[in-house]
Backbone as ProteinMPNN parsed JSONL, in Angstrom:
{"seq_chain_A": "MDDDLIELKKKIENFKNKDLHKNVKIGDKNSNFSFAFKISVDFVATIIVSILIGIGLDKIFSTKPIFFLIFLIFGLAAAFMNIYRTVLNIEKHNKEK", "coords_chain_A": {"N_chain_A": [[38.332, 159.039, 126.543], [40.555, 157.164, 126.04], [42.666, 158.684, 126.535], [42.128, 158.212, 129.486], [42.753, 155.537, 129.877], [45.432, 155.659, 128.832], [46.429, 157.008, 131.347], [45.586, 155.31, 133.61], [47.227, 152.928, 132.649], [49.75, 154.342, 133.124], [49.901, 154.588, 135.822], [49.36, 152.411, 137.039], [51.949, 150.777, 136.239], [53.25, 152.903, 137.395], [52.542, 151.736, 140.427], [53.367, 149.188, 139.864], [56.517, 149.125, 139.795], [57.251, 150.608, 141.601], [58.941, 150.217, 144.507], [57.763, 148.822, 147.411], [58.475, 147.697, 150.001], [60.431, 149.352, 150.78], [60.573, 151.098, 153.117], [60.375, 149.629, 155.346], [61.995, 148.213, 157.407], [64.259, 145.45, 158.9], [64.066, 144.919, 162.143], [62.95, 147.095, 162.661], [60.22, 148.673, 164.739], [57.463, 148.391, 163.472], [57.978, 146.308, 161.471], [58.62, 144.595, 163.425], [56.029, 144.332, 164.739], [54.651, 143.398, 162.311], [55.632, 141.275, 161.793], [55.301, 139.822, 164.141], [52.409, 139.641, 163.875], [51.897, 138.044, 161.32], [53.011, 135.64, 161.758], [51.395, 134.869, 163.669], [48.556, 134.95, 162.787], [49.379, 133.265, 160.509], [49.24, 131.03, 162.132], [47.044, 130.797, 163.283], [45.124, 130.722, 161.102], [45.786, 128.512, 159.455], [45.458, 125.831, 161.413], [42.526, 126.387, 161.904], [41.686, 126.131, 159.275], [42.618, 123.353, 158.669], [40.957, 122.365, 160.831], [38.551, 122.585, 159.956], [38.335, 121.092, 157.486], [38.886, 118.707, 158.332], [36.04, 118.548, 159.969], [34.418, 118.246, 157.702], [35.094, 116.612, 156.252], [34.394, 114.534, 158.07], [32.001, 114.627, 158.29], [30.877, 114.219, 155.454], [31.279, 111.253, 155.556], [30.129, 110.342, 157.526], [32.019, 109.914, 160.265], [32.887, 110.767, 162.961], [34.973, 111.736, 164.862], [37.45, 110.784, 163.687], [38.634, 112.08, 161.39], [38.719, 114.797, 162.222], [40.431, 114.442, 163.578], [42.694, 113.836, 162.527], [43.222, 115.444, 160.696], [43.603, 118.03, 162.645], [45.804, 117.084, 163.701], [47.649, 117.538, 161.347], [47.254, 120.172, 160.481], [47.897, 121.296, 162.878], [50.814, 120.681, 162.633], [51.504, 121.695, 160.509], [51.291, 124.275, 160.694], [53.432, 125.004, 162.703], [55.231, 123.978, 161.001], [54.844, 126.45, 159.039], [55.84, 128.502, 160.941], [58.296, 127.82, 161.895], [59.526, 128.213, 158.796], [58.905, 131.169, 158.457], [60.437, 131.851, 160.484], [62.991, 131.365, 159.847], [63.433, 132.533, 157.278], [63.752, 135.116, 157.917], [65.81, 135.183, 159.838], [67.612, 134.903, 157.903], [67.121, 136.978, 156.327], [68.173, 138.818, 158.229], [71.104, 138.225, 158.179], [71.837, 138.819, 156.244], [71.99, 141.782, 155.946]], "CA_chain_A": [[38.022, 157.56, 127.165], [41.781, 156.971, 125.605], [43.425, 159.56, 127.764], [41.939, 157.419, 130.783], [43.029, 154.612, 129.542], [46.816, 155.725, 128.843], [46.625, 157.355, 132.447], [45.466, 154.178, 134.166], [48.154, 152.641, 132.119], [50.963, 154.528, 133.76], [49.182, 154.05, 137.199], [49.697, 150.719, 137.052], [53.424, 150.845, 135.531], [54.125, 153.079, 138.641], [52.527, 150.937, 141.249], [54.285, 147.787, 139.496], [57.689, 149.745, 139.694], [57.255, 151.161, 143.543], [59.521, 149.405, 145.643], [57.044, 148.498, 148.809], [58.789, 147.413, 151.343], [61.424, 150.111, 151.175], [60.289, 151.649, 154.261], [59.945, 148.472, 155.889], [63.56, 147.611, 157.95], [64.188, 144.366, 160.105], [64.632, 145.369, 163.774], [61.801, 148.114, 163.066], [59.145, 148.77, 165.431], [56.503, 147.924, 163.014], [58.407, 145.331, 161.152], [58.47, 143.384, 164.621], [54.578, 143.651, 164.933], [54.063, 142.846, 161.299], [56.116, 139.59, 161.702], [54.269, 138.876, 164.87], [51.26, 139.364, 163.104], [51.812, 137.437, 160.123], [53.052, 134.451, 162.093], [50.273, 134.277, 164.49], [47.566, 134.724, 161.861], [49.519, 132.166, 159.822], [49.327, 129.596, 162.566], [45.602, 130.319, 163.645], [44.551, 130.067, 160.056], [46.216, 127.145, 159.139], [44.835, 125.076, 162.318], [41.302, 126.479, 161.522], [41.313, 125.434, 157.944], [42.046, 122.07, 158.874], [40.122, 121.894, 161.459], [37.267, 122.738, 159.217], [38.422, 120.127, 156.232], [37.977, 117.221, 159.075], [34.804, 118.204, 159.951], [33.638, 118.717, 156.627], [34.961, 115.191, 155.51], [33.526, 113.414, 159.454], [30.233, 114.509, 157.935], [30.574, 113.581, 154.213], [31.786, 110.235, 155.665], [30.036, 109.95, 158.549], [32.793, 109.423, 160.962], [32.999, 111.364, 163.901], [36.139, 112.452, 165.479], [38.541, 110.275, 162.891], [39.19, 113.109, 160.373], [38.706, 115.892, 162.968], [41.79, 114.541, 165.055], [43.786, 113.755, 161.773], [43.611, 117.189, 160.278], [43.836, 118.469, 163.926], [47.292, 117.0, 163.985], [48.445, 117.872, 160.238], [47.155, 121.44, 160.958], [49.611, 121.805, 163.971], [52.336, 120.31, 161.981], [51.848, 122.421, 159.292], [51.613, 125.531, 161.481], [54.858, 125.036, 163.246], [56.315, 124.217, 159.679], [54.715, 128.129, 158.646], [56.424, 129.281, 161.571], [59.796, 127.65, 161.442], [59.672, 129.008, 157.5], [58.895, 132.374, 158.517], [61.766, 132.373, 161.313], [64.422, 131.002, 159.066], [63.641, 133.85, 156.51], [64.197, 136.712, 158.961], [67.405, 135.12, 160.125], [68.203, 135.082, 156.728], [67.057, 138.419, 155.87], [68.891, 139.374, 159.186], [72.446, 137.666, 158.502], [72.444, 139.747, 154.64], [72.229, 143.086, 156.569]], "C_chain_A": [[39.825, 157.331, 126.706], [42.803, 157.548, 126.803], [43.333, 158.74, 129.318], [42.611, 156.248, 131.186], [44.789, 154.683, 129.648], [47.031, 155.993, 130.725], [46.681, 156.155, 133.11], [46.791, 153.531, 133.957], [49.702, 152.765, 133.046], [50.771, 154.625, 135.218], [50.048, 152.877, 138.104], [51.13, 150.19, 137.176], [53.731, 151.369, 137.157], [53.821, 152.344, 139.866], [53.476, 149.75, 141.214], [55.947, 148.242, 139.938], [58.419, 150.316, 141.15], [57.82, 149.895, 143.7], [58.473, 149.536, 147.032], [57.353, 148.55, 149.878], [60.458, 148.697, 151.35], [61.591, 150.843, 152.422], [60.309, 150.993, 155.607], [61.456, 147.943, 156.383], [63.117, 146.355, 159.022], [64.838, 145.106, 161.198], [63.509, 146.65, 163.792], [60.869, 147.972, 164.162], [58.268, 147.978, 164.815], [56.788, 147.028, 162.562], [58.223, 144.778, 161.876], [57.251, 142.878, 164.801], [54.383, 143.361, 163.905], [54.507, 141.565, 160.768], [55.374, 138.91, 162.788], [53.07, 138.633, 164.448], [51.114, 138.307, 162.348], [51.98, 135.861, 160.904], [51.768, 134.058, 163.275], [49.212, 134.315, 163.879], [47.937, 133.514, 160.758], [48.972, 130.679, 160.486], [48.064, 129.576, 163.065], [44.877, 130.02, 162.189], [44.808, 128.472, 159.396], [45.695, 125.99, 160.021], [43.265, 125.276, 162.245], [40.876, 126.004, 160.109], [41.508, 123.963, 157.926], [41.466, 121.331, 159.515], [38.97, 121.617, 160.678], [37.258, 121.848, 158.03], [38.367, 118.925, 157.059], [36.889, 117.55, 159.232], [34.2, 118.212, 159.137], [33.412, 117.134, 156.301], [34.408, 114.069, 156.769], [32.202, 114.022, 158.357], [29.98, 113.892, 156.691], [30.545, 111.733, 154.685], [30.938, 109.318, 157.147], [30.328, 108.982, 159.901], [33.113, 110.399, 162.116], [34.069, 112.238, 164.375], [37.268, 111.611, 164.49], [39.236, 111.517, 162.316], [39.235, 114.171, 161.334], [40.106, 115.696, 163.622], [42.875, 114.135, 163.988], [44.184, 114.986, 161.185], [44.038, 118.039, 161.405], [45.401, 118.459, 163.637], [48.348, 117.502, 162.871], [48.571, 118.991, 160.157], [48.448, 121.974, 161.93], [50.659, 121.748, 163.606], [52.581, 121.235, 160.961], [52.019, 123.897, 159.554], [52.92, 125.772, 162.073], [55.748, 125.035, 162.409], [56.211, 125.383, 159.302], [55.762, 128.69, 159.472], [57.874, 128.854, 161.474], [60.214, 128.35, 160.08], [59.862, 130.427, 157.415], [60.45, 132.458, 159.458], [63.093, 132.208, 160.67], [64.681, 132.317, 158.029], [63.919, 135.224, 156.905], [65.317, 136.272, 159.489], [68.263, 135.2, 158.853], [68.38, 136.267, 156.204], [68.424, 139.218, 156.84], [70.874, 139.659, 159.002], [72.888, 138.558, 156.566], [72.502, 140.999, 154.976], [73.892, 143.084, 156.992]], "O_chain_A": [[40.365, 157.456, 127.805], [43.462, 156.962, 127.661], [44.267, 158.678, 130.117], [42.974, 155.919, 132.316], [45.405, 153.921, 130.394], [47.742, 155.204, 131.348], [47.827, 155.749, 133.303], [47.553, 153.5, 134.924], [50.458, 151.89, 133.469], [51.833, 154.776, 135.823], [50.785, 152.64, 139.061], [51.478, 149.354, 138.01], [54.251, 150.648, 138.009], [54.82, 152.2, 140.571], [54.182, 149.358, 142.144], [56.53, 147.332, 140.528], [59.576, 150.4, 141.563], [57.436, 148.815, 143.253], [58.581, 150.598, 147.644], [56.812, 149.221, 150.757], [61.399, 148.51, 152.121], [62.718, 151.194, 152.77], [60.274, 151.561, 156.698], [62.043, 147.206, 155.591], [62.099, 146.259, 159.706], [65.889, 145.746, 161.157], [63.225, 147.158, 164.877], [60.794, 146.798, 164.522], [58.076, 146.87, 165.317], [55.983, 146.178, 162.945], [57.421, 143.922, 161.503], [56.99, 141.687, 164.974], [53.446, 142.581, 164.078], [54.099, 140.925, 159.798], [54.88, 137.79, 162.662], [52.581, 137.511, 164.581], [50.196, 137.537, 162.63], [51.152, 134.984, 160.657], [51.419, 132.908, 163.54], [48.464, 133.506, 164.427], [47.043, 132.88, 160.199], [48.526, 129.679, 159.924], [47.67, 128.454, 163.386], [44.071, 129.09, 162.146], [44.02, 127.613, 159.001], [45.434, 124.998, 159.341], [42.63, 124.265, 162.545], [39.759, 125.529, 159.904], [40.72, 123.273, 157.279], [41.263, 120.133, 159.316], [38.428, 120.512, 160.711], [36.169, 121.772, 157.461], [37.772, 117.985, 156.532], [36.193, 116.806, 158.54], [33.015, 118.187, 159.47], [32.363, 116.509, 156.141], [34.057, 112.928, 156.47], [31.648, 113.154, 157.681], [29.043, 113.098, 156.606], [29.752, 111.01, 154.082], [31.096, 108.178, 157.584], [29.711, 108.059, 160.433], [34.152, 110.936, 161.733], [33.978, 113.458, 164.244], [38.348, 112.127, 164.776], [40.316, 111.906, 162.759], [40.345, 114.662, 161.127], [40.781, 116.607, 164.101], [44.018, 114.061, 164.438], [45.322, 115.457, 161.198], [44.915, 118.854, 161.12], [46.102, 119.445, 163.408], [49.51, 117.812, 163.131], [49.683, 119.401, 159.826], [49.443, 122.683, 161.777], [51.553, 122.501, 163.991], [53.709, 121.542, 160.577], [52.704, 124.643, 158.854], [53.455, 126.86, 161.858], [56.808, 125.651, 162.514], [57.312, 125.882, 159.067], [56.624, 129.357, 158.899], [58.644, 129.639, 160.921], [61.212, 129.068, 160.137], [60.652, 130.97, 156.643], [61.42, 133.096, 159.049], [64.105, 132.847, 160.959], [65.728, 132.958, 157.939], [64.248, 136.196, 156.225], [66.073, 137.224, 159.682], [69.45, 135.526, 158.843], [69.428, 136.679, 155.707], [69.329, 139.923, 156.395], [71.622, 140.565, 159.37], [73.973, 138.719, 156.007], [73.222, 141.609, 154.185], [74.391, 144.066, 157.542]]}, "name": "protein", "num_of_chains": 1, "seq": "MDDDLIELKKKIENFKNKDLHKNVKIGDKNSNFSFAFKISVDFVATIIVSILIGIGLDKIFSTKPIFFLIFLIFGLAAAFMNIYRTVLNIEKHNKEK"}
């Protein structure tokens, strides 16, 4: 049992020390796809979550479109801010290169 725990701890330490991004390079085809996928998922997820919050608040307070519209606008703004931050991080990473 102790040997198993020691082996598990070694595996965890090796995983923590492993550089997970060493094979991914900016400008690589897979990297570009991953950034596009990240941007699209962030965009859609942010809007969906904000809409669901708005619908939930509308049901709680019995106000049909008010919170839905408010959180839709907030969700769109947050989604575009996420895209902007992601693009800035990509540009910053490319400049360091």
